[in-house]
C-alpha positions in Angstrom: -17.9 87.6 117.9 -21.4 86.7 116.6 -23.1 87.6 113.3 -26.8 87.5 112.7 -28.9 87.7 109.5 -32.6 88.1 109.4 -34.3 86.4 106.4 -38.0 86.9 105.7 -40.4 85.0 103.4 -42.1 87.4 100.9 -44.2 85.2 98.6 -44.1 81.9 96.7 -40.4 81.0 96.9 -39.0 84.5 97.5 -37.0 85.3 100.6 -35.1 88.5 101.5 -32.1 88.4 103.8 -31.0 91.6 105.5 -27.2 91.4 105.7 -25.5 94.4 107.4 -28.4 96.6 106.4 -28.4 95.4 102.7 -31.3 93.3 101.3 -30.5 90.3 99.3 -33.5 88.7 97.5 -33.4 85.0 96.8 -35.8 83.1 94.7 -36.3 79.8 92.9 -36.7 79.2 89.2 -40.3 79.0 87.9 -40.2 75.3 87.5 -39.7 75.1 91.3 -42.5 77.5 92.2 -40.5 80.8 92.1 -40.3 83.7 89.8 -36.6 83.9 89.3 -36.5 87.3 91.0 -33.1 86.7 92.7 -30.2 84.3 92.9 -30.5 80.8 94.4 -29.0 80.4 97.9 -26.5 77.8 96.8 -25.0 80.0 94.1 -24.6 82.7 96.8 -22.1 80.4 98.4 -20.0 80.8 95.3 -20.2 84.6 95.5 -19.3 84.4 99.2 -16.0 82.7 98.6 -15.2 85.0 95.7 -16.0 88.1 97.7 -14.2 86.9 100.8 -11.0 85.9 99.0 -11.1 88.8 96.6 -11.1 91.3 99.4 -8.1 89.5 101.0 -6.2 89.5 97.7 -6.8 93.2 97.0 -5.8 94.1 100.5 -2.6 92.0 100.3 -1.7 93.3 96.8 -2.2 96.9 98.0 0.2 96.3 100.8 2.7 94.8 98.3 2.1 97.9 96.2 1.0 95.8 93.2 -1.2 97.7 90.8 -3.7 95.8 88.8 -6.1 97.1 86.2 -8.7 94.4 86.4 -9.5 91.5 88.7 -12.2 88.9 88.3 -12.9 85.8 90.2 -14.8 82.9 88.6 -16.0 80.1 90.8 -17.1 76.7 89.4 -18.7 74.1 91.6 -19.9 70.5 91.2 -23.1 69.4 92.9 -24.3 66.0 94.0 -27.2 64.4 92.2 -28.8 63.1 95.3 -30.7 65.0 98.0 -29.6 66.9 100.0 -28.0 68.3 96.9 -24.7 70.1 97.9 -21.4 71.1 96.4 -18.7 68.5 96.8 -16.0 70.3 94.7 -15.3 74.0 94.1 -12.7 75.6 91.9 -11.8 79.3 92.2 -10.2 81.0 89.2 -8.4 84.3 89.8 -8.0 86.5 86.7 -5.7 89.5 86.7 -5.0 92.2 84.1 -2.3 94.8 84.4 1.1 95.9 83.2 4.2 94.0 84.3 2.3 91.8 86.8 4.6 89.4 88.7 3.1 86.0 89.0 5.0 85.3 92.2 3.3 88.2 94.0 -0.1 87.3 92.7 0.5 83.7 93.8 1.6 84.8 97.3 -1.5 87.0 97.7 -3.9 84.3 96.6 -2.1 81.6 98.7 -2.3 83.8 101.8 -6.0 84.3 101.2 -6.8 80.7 100.6 -4.6 79.2 103.2 -4.7 81.8 106.0 -7.2 84.6 105.8 -10.4 83.7 104.0 -12.9 82.3 106.6 -15.4 81.3 103.9 -12.7 79.1 102.2 -11.7 77.7 105.6 -15.2 76.5 106.3 -15.8 75.2 102.7 -12.6 73.2 102.8 -14.0 71.2 105.7 -17.0 70.2 103.6 -15.6 69.8 100.1 -12.5 69.9 97.9 -11.5 73.5 97.1 -8.9 74.2 94.4 -7.8 77.4 92.8 -5.7 78.8 89.9 -4.3 82.1 88.8 -4.5 83.5 85.3 -2.8 86.7 84.0 -4.9 88.0 81.0 -3.5 90.3 78.3 
């Protein structure tokens, strides 16, 4: 299987990537020649792991017949100071809200995503430290 994304330069530091028919505009901050008209590419890496793992977790919880009211994923990453600047550590925080949520089931779903199913996480783990935690919010 092969995936392909076309990315086009628009102006200044603005690029638009067409991903599965959806346009994602990326831009730099004004101090780097951009107009801040879209997210930075590196931060999209954080969104990618959250989306990939989040879809896994929802799918697994649905199969387990676990009902949740709210689900958020926060991703924090530490970046090097030297060029090429890159993430060397990433921490994924899974936040769940719901009635009578069983931590063991949430843990199993998140572990399966992080250890078996999420391809984004698998690649990132080859390049940096990736950790995660689960929180049940009231």
